[in-house]
C-alpha positions in Angstrom: 4.7 -5.8 12.6 2.4 -5.9 9.7 3.4 -5.3 6.3 0.2 -4.4 4.5 0.1 -4.5 0.7 -2.4 -3.6 -2.0 -4.6 -6.1 -4.0 -6.3 -4.7 -7.2 -7.6 -8.0 -7.6 -7.4 -11.6 -6.1 -4.4 -12.6 -8.2 -2.4 -9.5 -7.1 -3.4 -10.1 -3.5 -2.3 -13.6 -3.5 0.9 -12.4 -5.1 1.5 -9.9 -2.6 1.2 -12.5 0.2 3.6 -14.7 -1.6 6.0 -12.1 -1.6 5.9 -11.3 2.0 2.8 -9.3 3.0 1.2 -9.9 6.2 -2.1 -8.3 5.1 -3.5 -7.2 2.1 -6.5 -4.6 1.4 -8.9 -5.1 -1.3 -11.8 -3.0 -2.7 -15.6 -4.2 -1.9 -17.5 -4.8 -5.0 -18.7 -1.3 -4.6 -18.2 2.0 -2.7 -14.4 1.9 -2.5 -12.1 5.0 -2.8 -10.8 3.5 -5.9 -14.1 2.7 -7.7 -12.4 1.0 -10.7 -10.6 -1.5 -8.5 -13.9 -3.0 -7.0 -13.7 -6.7 -6.7 -16.2 -9.6 -7.0 -17.4 -11.5 -4.0 -16.0 -14.7 -5.4 -12.4 -12.9 -5.8 -12.6 -11.7 -2.3 -13.5 -15.1 -1.0 -10.6 -16.9 -2.9 -8.1 -14.4 -1.5 -9.3 -14.8 2.0 -8.9 -18.5 1.6 -5.4 -18.2 0.6 -4.4 -15.6 3.1 -5.9 -17.3 6.1 -3.5 -20.3 5.5 -0.7 -18.1 6.1 -2.5 -16.5 8.9 -2.4 -13.3 6.9 -5.2 -10.9 6.8 -7.8 -9.4 4.4 -9.1 -5.9 4.8 -12.1 -4.8 2.7 -12.2 -1.0 1.7 -15.5 0.3 1.6 -14.3 3.9 2.2 -16.3 6.3 0.2 -19.2 8.6 1.5 -22.8 7.5 0.9 -26.1 8.6 -0.2 -29.1 7.7 1.7 -30.1 5.4 -1.2 -26.8 3.6 -1.2 -26.6 2.9 2.7 -28.8 -0.2 2.6 -26.8 -1.9 -0.2 -23.5 -0.9 1.5 -24.7 -2.6 4.6 -25.5 -5.8 2.8 -22.1 -5.8 1.3 -20.6 -5.5 4.6 -22.6 -8.4 5.9 -21.5 -10.4 3.1 -17.7 -9.9 3.3 -17.9 -10.5 7.0 -19.4 -13.9 6.4 -16.7 -14.5 3.6 -14.2 -14.1 6.7 -12.9 -10.5 6.0 -10.6 -9.5 9.0 -11.6 -5.7 9.1 -13.5 -3.0 7.1 -11.9 0.2 6.0 -14.5 2.9 6.0 -14.9 6.6 5.7 -18.7 7.1 6.2 -19.6 7.3 10.1 -23.2 7.1 9.1 -22.5 3.4 8.6 -22.1 3.4 12.7 -25.7 4.2 13.1 -26.7 0.7 11.4 -26.8 -2.8 12.5 -23.2 -3.6 11.3 -22.0 -7.2 12.0 -19.0 -7.7 14.5 -16.2 -7.0 11.9 -13.3 -4.9 13.2 -13.3 -1.3 11.9 -10.6 0.5 10.4 -10.8 4.3 10.2 -9.8 5.2 6.4 -7.3 7.9 6.1 -9.9 9.5 4.0 -11.5 10.7 7.5 -8.4 13.0 8.2 -6.8 11.3 11.0 -4.3 13.9 11.8 -4.7 14.9 15.6 -4.6 13.2 18.9 -8.1 14.4 19.6 -9.5 12.9 16.4 -7.8 9.6 17.1 -8.8 9.4 20.6 -12.5 9.9 19.5 -12.2 7.1 16.9 -10.6 4.9 19.6 -13.7 5.6 22.0 -16.0 4.7 19.2 -14.5 1.2 19.2 -12.3 1.4 16.0 -9.6 -1.3 16.2 -7.3 0.7 13.8 -6.7 4.2 12.6 -5.0 5.0 9.2 -3.1 8.1 9.8 -2.8 11.2 7.4 0.3 10.8 5.2 1.5 14.3 6.1 2.3 13.5 9.7 5.8 13.9 11.0 7.5 11.4 13.6 6.8 14.1 16.4 3.1 14.1 15.1 2.7 10.3 15.2 4.5 10.1 18.5 2.0 12.7 20.0 -0.9 10.6 18.8 0.7 7.5 20.2 1.1 8.8 23.5 -2.4 9.5 24.0 -4.0 6.5 22.4 -3.7 2.6 22.4 -5.5 2.0 19.1 -3.5 0.1 16.3 -1.7 2.8 14.1 -1.4 2.4 10.5 0.8 4.7 8.1 1.5 4.8 4.4 5.1 4.1 3.5 5.0 3.9 -0.1 3.5 4.7 -3.4 1.6 7.6 -4.9 0.7 10.8 -2.6 -2.5 12.8 -2.7 -1.4 16.4 -2.7 -4.1 17.1 -0.5 -5.1 16.0 3.1 -6.9 12.8 2.2 -10.9 13.4 2.3 -10.1 17.0 2.3 -10.0 17.5 -1.7 -12.9 18.7 -3.7 -10.9 19.9 -6.7 -12.1 16.9 -9.0 -15.6 17.5 -7.9 -15.5 21.2 -8.6 -13.4 20.8 -11.9 -14.9 17.6 -13.2 -18.0 16.7 -11.4 -16.2 13.6 -10.1 -15.8 13.3 -6.4 -12.7 11.7 -4.9 -14.6 11.3 -1.8 -17.0 9.1 -3.9 -14.2 6.9 -5.4 -14.0 8.6 -8.9 -11.2 11.2 -8.5 -10.2 12.7 -11.9 -6.8 13.7 -10.4 -6.7 17.5 -11.3 -3.5 17.5 -9.3 -1.8 15.8 -12.2 -2.8 18.5 -14.5 -0.7 21.6 -16.1 -1.4 24.8 -14.5 -0.1 28.4 -15.0 0.9 30.3 -11.7 0.2 34.1 -11.8 0.5 36.9 -9.2 -2.3 39.4 -8.5 -1.2 41.6 -11.5 -1.6 38.5 -13.7 2.2 38.2 -14.3 3.1 34.7 -15.1 5.4 33.2 -12.5 5.3 29.6 -13.9 3.8 28.3 -17.2 2.2 25.1 -18.0 3.7 23.1 -15.1 2.6 20.3 -13.1 2.2 22.5 -9.9 0.3 20.2 -7.7 1.9 16.9 -8.8 4.0 15.4 -5.9 6.7 12.7 -6.2 6.1 9.4 -4.7 6.4 8.4 -1.1 9.4 6.0 0.0 9.7 5.5 3.6 11.9 2.4 3.5 14.7 3.9 5.2 12.4 5.5 8.1 10.9 2.0 9.1 12.8 1.9 12.3 11.8 5.5 13.2 8.2 4.7 12.6 8.2 1.6 14.6 9.7 3.5 17.4 6.7 6.1 17.2 4.4 3.2 17.6 3.2 2.3 14.1 2.6 -1.4 13.6 1.2 -1.6 10.1 2.9 -0.3 7.1 0.9 0.3 4.1 1.9 0.3 0.5 -0.3 2.3 -1.7 -1.6 0.9 -5.1 -4.7 -0.7 -5.7 -4.4 0.4 -9.3 -0.9 -0.7 -9.7 0.3 -3.7 -11.7 1.3 -7.2 -10.3 5.0 -6.5 -11.1 5.1 -3.3 -8.9 3.4 -5.2 -6.0 6.1 -8.1 -6.2 9.0 -5.8 -6.0 7.9 -3.1 -3.5 6.3 -5.8 -1.2 9.4 -7.7 -1.2 11.8 -4.8 -0.6 9.8 -3.9 2.5 9.7 -7.3 3.7 13.4 -7.5 3.7 13.5 -4.2 5.5 11.1 -5.0 8.3 12.6 -8.6 9.0 16.1 -6.9 9.1 14.6 -4.9 11.9 12.9 -7.7 13.6 16.1 -10.0 13.3 17.7 -7.3 15.5 14.9 -6.8 18.1 13.6 -9.7 19.8 10.6 -8.1 21.2 9.3 -7.6 17.6 7.7 -10.3 15.4 5.7 -10.6 12.1 2.1 -11.0 12.2 1.7 -13.7 9.8 3.3 -17.2 9.2 5.9 -18.5 6.6 8.9 -17.3 4.8 9.1 -15.9 1.5 12.0 -16.6 -1.0 12.8 -14.4 -4.0 14.3 -15.0 -7.2 15.2 -11.5 -7.7 16.8 -8.6 -5.7 14.1 -6.2 -4.7 14.5 -2.6 -5.9 11.8 0.1 -5.6 13.9 2.6 -7.8 13.4 0.2 -10.6 9.5 0.4 -10.3 7.2 3.1 -11.2 8.0 6.4 -9.4 7.9 9.9 -10.1 11.0 10.6 -8.1 10.9 9.5 -4.5 10.2 11.7 -1.2 10.0 10.9 2.6 7.3 13.7 2.5 7.0 15.4 6.0 8.2 12.6 8.2 11.1 14.5 9.2 9.5 17.9 9.0 9.7 20.1 5.8 13.2 19.7 4.6 12.9 18.8 1.0 11.1 19.7 -2.5 8.2 17.2 -2.4 6.8 18.2 -6.0 7.6 17.0 -9.5 6.5 20.0 -11.3 8.1 19.1 -14.7 6.1 15.9 -15.2 3.5 13.7 -13.7 4.8 10.6 -15.2 7.3 8.1 -13.9 10.9 8.9 -14.4 12.3 5.7 -12.8 15.9 5.4 -11.9 18.7 7.5 -12.7 21.3 5.7 -14.7 23.9 8.1 -16.0 24.8 11.1 -18.0 25.8 11.3 -21.7 29.5 11.8 -22.3 29.6 11.6 -25.9 27.4 11.8 -29.2 27.6 10.1 -32.4 25.4 10.1 -35.6 23.1 7.6 -34.3 24.4 6.7 -30.8 25.3 8.5 -27.7 28.0 7.2 -25.1 28.0 6.7 -21.4 31.3 5.6 -19.3 29.6 2.9 -17.1 26.3 1.4 -17.4 24.0 -1.7 -17.5 21.6 -0.6 -20.0 20.2 -3.3 -22.2 18.3 -3.7 -25.5 14.6 -2.9 -24.9 15.1 -0.6 -21.9 12.9 2.6 -21.8 14.9 5.6 -21.2 13.6 9.2 -20.4 15.2 12.6 -19.9 14.3 16.3 -19.4 14.9 18.5 -22.3 16.4 22.1 -22.2 12.8 23.3 -21.8 12.5 21.0 -18.9 9.7 19.0 -20.5 10.0 14.9 -20.2 11.1 13.3 -23.4 12.0 9.5 -24.1 13.1 6.8 -26.2 13.8 3.0 -26.2 17.0 1.4 -26.7 17.4 -0.6 -29.9 21.0 -1.8 -29.4 23.9 -1.8 -27.1 27.5 -2.0 -28.2 29.6 -1.5 -25.0 29.9 2.2 -24.2 27.8 3.0 -27.4 24.1 3.1 -26.9 21.7 3.3 -30.2 18.2 4.8 -29.3 15.3 4.7 -31.7 15.3 8.5 -31.5 18.2 10.9 -30.9 16.1 14.1 -30.7 16.9 16.5 -27.8 20.1 14.5 -26.7 23.1 16.5 -25.8 26.2 15.9 -23.9 25.6 16.2 -20.2 22.0 15.0 -20.5 21.1 13.1 -17.4 19.1 10.0 -18.1 16.6 7.9 -16.4 15.4 4.3 -16.9 11.7 4.0 -16.5 11.4 0.4 -18.0 14.2 -2.1 -16.9 13.8 -4.9 -19.5 16.2 -7.3 -17.7 14.4 -6.7 -14.3 11.0 -6.8 -15.8 11.7 -10.4 -17.5 12.7 -11.5 -13.9 9.8 -10.2 -12.2 7.4 -11.9 -14.8 9.0 -15.4 -14.0 8.8 -14.7 -10.4 5.9 -16.8 -8.7 4.9 -16.7 -4.9 7.0 -18.9 -3.0 6.2 -18.8 0.7 6.8 -21.7 3.1 5.4 -22.3 6.6 8.1 -24.1 8.8 7.0 -27.6 10.2 8.5 -30.3 12.4 7.8 -33.8 11.4 7.9 -36.8 13.7 7.9 -40.1 11.9 7.5 -43.6 13.9 7.4 -47.0 12.5 6.1 -49.9 14.7 5.4 -53.5 14.1 2.2 -53.2 11.9 1.9 -49.4 11.3 3.5 -46.1 10.6 2.8 -42.8 12.2 3.6 -39.2 10.8 3.0 -36.3 13.2 3.6 -32.8 12.2 3.7 -29.3 14.0 3.9 -26.0 12.3 5.4 -22.8 13.6 2.2 -21.6 15.1 1.7 -24.8 17.1 -1.0 -26.4 15.1 -0.6 -30.2 15.0 -1.9 -33.0 12.8 -1.2 -36.7 12.6 -1.8 -39.6 10.2 -1.5 -43.5 11.1 -1.4 -46.2 8.3 -1.3 -49.8 8.7 1.5 -51.2 6.7 3.6 -54.4 6.2 7.4 -54.1 5.4 10.3 -56.1 5.0 13.4 -55.5 6.9 15.8 -53.4 4.8 18.6 -55.0 2.8 20.3 -51.7 3.1 19.4 -49.8 6.4 21.1 -46.5 5.6 19.5 -46.5 2.2 15.9 -46.9 3.7 16.5 -44.3 6.3 17.8 -42.0 3.5 14.8 -42.8 1.3 12.1 -41.8 4.0 13.9 -38.6 4.9 14.0 -37.5 1.1 10.4 -38.3 0.4 9.0 -37.0 3.7 10.9 -33.8 3.2 10.1 -33.2 -0.3 6.9 -31.1 0.2 6.6 -29.9 -3.5 4.3 -27.2 -4.2 2.7 -27.2 -0.9 3.0 -24.3 1.4 5.3 -26.0 3.8 9.0 -26.5 4.6 10.2 -29.4 6.7 12.6 -27.7 9.3 13.1 -30.9 11.2 12.4 -34.6 10.8 12.8 -37.2 13.6 12.7 -40.7 12.4 12.0 -43.8 14.9 13.6 -46.1 14.9 17.0 -45.2 13.3 17.0 -48.3 11.4 13.4 -48.3 10.0 12.1 -51.2 7.6 11.7 -50.6 3.9 8.8 -48.5 2.7 7.6 -48.2 -0.9 8.0 -44.4 -2.2 4.2 -44.3 -2.9 3.5 -45.0 0.8 5.9 -42.3 2.1 4.4 -39.6 -0.3 0.9 -40.6 0.5 1.3 -40.4 4.3 3.2 -36.9 3.7 0.5 -35.5 1.5 -2.4 -36.9 3.9 -0.7 -35.3 6.9 0.0 -32.0 5.3 -3.5 -31.8 4.1 -4.8 -32.4 7.4 -2.7 -29.7 8.8 -4.0 -27.2 6.3 -7.5 -28.1 7.5 -6.6 -27.5 11.1 -4.6 -24.2 10.4 -7.8 -22.8 8.6 -10.0 -24.4 11.6 -7.8 -22.6 14.1 -7.3 -19.3 12.2 -7.3 -16.6 14.9 -10.1 -14.4 13.5 -11.0 -11.4 15.7 -14.5 -10.0 15.8 -15.5 -6.9 17.5 -19.2 -6.0 18.3 -19.6 -2.1 18.1 -21.6 -0.7 21.1 -22.9 2.6 20.3 -21.8 5.5 22.9 -22.2 9.2 23.2 -18.4 10.2 23.3 -17.9 13.9 22.4 -16.6 14.9 19.0 -13.7 17.0 19.2 -15.4 20.0 17.3 -19.0 21.6 17.8 -19.5 23.1 14.5 -18.7 21.1 11.0 -18.3 22.6 7.6 -18.6 20.8 4.4 -15.2 19.3 5.0 -16.8 16.7 7.5 -18.2 15.0 4.3 -21.9 14.5 5.6 -23.7 13.1 2.6 -26.6 11.3 4.2 -28.9 11.4 7.2 -27.5 8.7 9.2 -24.1 10.5 9.2 -25.9 13.7 10.3 -27.6 11.8 13.1 -24.1 10.2 14.2 -22.5 13.5 14.6 -25.5 15.2 16.4 -25.5 12.1 18.9 -21.8 13.0 19.6 -22.2 16.5 20.4 -21.9 18.3 17.1 -24.4 21.5 17.1 -24.0 22.6 13.4 -23.3 20.5 10.2 -22.9 21.8 6.8 -23.8 19.5 3.9 -21.1 17.7 1.9 -19.3 19.6 -0.9 -20.8 17.2 -3.4 -24.4 18.7 -2.8 -23.7 22.2 -2.2 -25.6 24.5 -4.5 -22.9 27.2 -4.8 -19.3 26.0 -4.7 -17.4 29.3 -5.6 -15.1 30.5 -3.0 -14.9 27.3 -1.2 -11.7 25.8 -0.2 -11.2 22.8 -2.7 -7.9 21.6 -1.2 -6.1 22.0 2.1 -2.6 20.8 1.8 0.6 20.8 3.9 2.4 21.1 0.2 3.5 24.6 -0.3 4.1 26.1 -4.0 5.9 29.0 -2.5 8.3 26.6 -0.6 8.7 24.4 -3.9 9.5 27.4 -5.9 11.8 29.2 -3.4 9.4 32.0 -3.0 8.4 31.4 0.7 9.1 34.6 2.6 10.6 32.6 5.5 13.3 31.2 3.2 16.8 32.8 3.1 17.3 31.9 -0.3 13.8 33.2 -1.5 13.5 35.0 -4.7 11.9 38.5 -5.3 8.6 39.0 -3.2 5.8 38.2 -5.2 2.5 40.2 -5.3 -0.2 38.1 -3.7 -2.6 36.6 -3.7 -1.2 34.0 -6.3 -3.4 32.2 -8.5 -3.2 28.9 -10.3 -5.2 28.4 -13.6 -5.8 25.8 -16.4 -7.9 26.3 -19.4 -11.3 26.0 -17.5 -10.9 27.1 -13.8 -9.0 29.7 -11.6 -8.0 29.0 -8.1 -6.6 31.5 -5.4 -4.0 30.3 -3.3 -3.9 31.2 0.6 -1.1 30.5 3.0 -1.2 29.8 6.6 2.6 29.9 7.5 2.1 29.3 11.2 0.3 25.9 10.5 2.6 25.3 7.3 -0.6 24.8 5.1 -1.7 25.9 1.6 -5.5 26.5 0.8 -6.7 26.2 -2.9 -10.0 28.2 -3.2 -12.2 28.0 -6.2 -12.7 31.3 -7.9 -14.7 30.3 -11.1 -14.4 29.2 -14.6 
């Protein structure tokens, strides 16, 4: 089982591993789907060095579509990160497979829209080591893919959701000239829109109609494991270090509980993390949580009243004073950030100045009424604890200490079977207090300090050793653990896979702009794999009007109880429905059989 955490930079990646991640993913210096989360080569190298000590992996994301001019530079970056020791390359542009790639394992980005058994079978036939599945899939969908493939399957389990199928959203390009498939999404899904019917009657006004809640699948981990997922991915290369600490630790504990009850499963990296806090994802940035469609369409998945974090529900106002409000039971503290929805369903907020038992004094009383539900989106006490938390992950080792007439030997063996030994010539005196001499050896050999090791077992021979200076004991312990570190890094089980081009047939013969073919190499790739007709990528289409700029499994009609299939549906609406902001209008079309919604650009 692999817990995969985001690394916006090397420091966050190191922290993620310290808090239990088995692997991290980080942006390449250029051409990642989070353009502002690109990382320097030196940072990637530092992260790889740290991760590999724990046999944790580092995957580099170079997952945008590329122009012909960019392909040579992208290839050089790939070669460089391979030489640094990267364990996998996350990519979207299949034109790269027409080039002379190094033998780095390939991971198919979710931007490739990996949502059917046929698509995943094709990627497996190409030689991809892993496929990152579309977020929209249900357990039954995943199981259907697993039954027909053997390739590793990775699934997102936590974080922000793209409302569109990944790689199938062109709304940012259409609205702002910034392509999500080029790593510069302007996030129009977090904008306000009006919803109108065909007569122009307003159904919803100035609401965040495309803004989804955040994904939280922590309770579904056992189900995902049973369908064949082996890598559990936390979204968030733009998220801060506290978010990564808290969420990574929470999922680490959940996965470990499953492993603890199932002897046929294990972690994919070494060492055990200890935490100085109780992980709680509800106390971290979130817009409200959803399990999305993992169990089918059972819940409302959007947050149409705000695109911001609302945090954790903490209670309801039971009384009001001149400059304070009351809550019966709470754990609010000075400095906490609180938010609530007004009668107009707008998000408002305040900071707590002072708490006196059930009386809470905010810096602003505007909009507060008895019965108002409050949410804490900044927990001051929890934030302080997270700030103090530093990575503490230890690899278990066994030590064997032997004392002979003229030398001492210390052998150490780690949990992965790696071994190192240090021998020193020493002279020593018979101990005046044998039990004290034995105790001193135990104390100083097991005191591993800030090293990445924890002594699980120490064997000492003979049982009544001679007296040894503290400096000698500390020195031999330090030397043998440094030697073990060198051995671990030398024996790191890095996998390389040389891609062999083949002519496996692509599942489709005709591709429109949603195949995201932006360069000649990508066109050549699809032609070699049997595609007969290829439309250029949306980014270079001359006329974008009338094009489907978003395909999504989210349905506005379902969200607003307007779906004709729902028993509680309101009055029938006159279609087509439209959403619009100040600049653009989009027509909505619905495929109820496939449970999909299409957003079609009509014009400015």
